[in-house]
N, C-alpha and C positions, 0 to 999 in steps of 0.2 A: 221599630222594625216595620217596614212597609211591604215586605214580601212573604207570602205564606210559604212554607216547606211543605204544607200538605194539609188535609183535612181529617179530622176525626168525626165521624158521623154517629151522633148519639139519637137514640129513640125514645119516646115515652108514649104512654097512651092517655096522659092528661097534661095539661099545660104545665102545671106545677108539680108534676109527678117525678118519679125517680126515672132519671135518664140512663139507659144502658148503651155502651159502646157496641155498635154493630158493624163498623167498617173504618179502616184507615186508608186513606188514599194519599200517596206520596206525590209531590210535585205541585206547581202552583197554577197549572193549566185548568181551563174550564173542563169540568167533566160531568157525565150524567151517571146517576146511581140508580138502579132498580131494585126496590126492596121487595123479595119475592116472598118474605115470611110475614105476611099480613092476613088479617081476617075481616070478612064483610061485616058491615056496620060498625067498624071499629074506627075512631078518629086517632091519627097518629101525629106526633110533634117531631121535629128534627132541628138539630143545631150543629156547628163550630169549626174554627181553623186554628193551625198552630204554625209556629215558625221554630227553627232550630238555629241556635247560634253557639259556638264553641262547645258542641256536644250537648247543650241543655235545651230543653223544649219550653217554649214560652207559648201560652194560650191566649187567643182574642177573647173579648168578651163574647159571651153568647150571641149568635146571630139572632135575628128576629125569628122566634119560634114559628116555622112554617107548619101548618096543619094540612092534613090530607085525610079525607073520608073515603073509605074504600066501600 
């Protein structure tokens, strides 16, 4: 499957921590997402894409974990 049906954005506060779903974006176009529920001096990690075929969702491997320090 080469085309994403959308993206499920997960966030954690440590690289190998527990990731929580914070946003689902439908469609495969480039998008910007602004995470407004963040705290100063905290590092956040984000991941993932999915595709739908025959009403079933398939997930990509996790994207490279992107970190941002506020």
